[in-house]
N, C-alpha and C positions, 0 to 999 in steps of 0.2 A: 307283547307276551310277558310275565313274574318269571321269572326265575329265579328269585330268592327267597320262595316257601315250596318248602321241604313240607312232603306231605310222608309218613314211613307205608307203603304201600308191600312194601315187602324188611323180610330178615334183612342183614347185612348180608350175609351170605347166600338169600336167594335172590338178593340182586344181582352179586358175584359171578352168580348161574345165567343168570338172564345178559345179561354182557357179554357173559363170554360168548355165550351159546352166539346173541348176534354181532360177534365180532367176526363173525362166517361169512357172512351178507352184507355185510356193510358198502361193498364192493354196488351194493345196490341201492339206486339213488332214494327206491323204501319205505327202506333200511337203516339207510342210511342215518336221516336225519334222527329216530327216533333213538339209536345205536349213539348218537352223538347226545342227544335229551341224557342219557339217562348216563355216559360217563362223564356227567355234569352235577349232575344226581348227586351221584355216587362218588366222584372229588369232597362234594357241599360234605356230607355224611363222615366221609373219614374227618376234613377238618374240625366238624363238630363232636366227633368223637373222642378226638384231641392225640 
């Protein structure tokens, strides 16, 4: 899997909302992987934004 490529599919605010909504379900293994992936993308986005 390639984690070093970022493709913007949502604005920063939209990504924040999605991550916030998924946080409530992170105990569920089906959602945890997606939640963690989006957290990594969110971190990368913030680093690029400076």
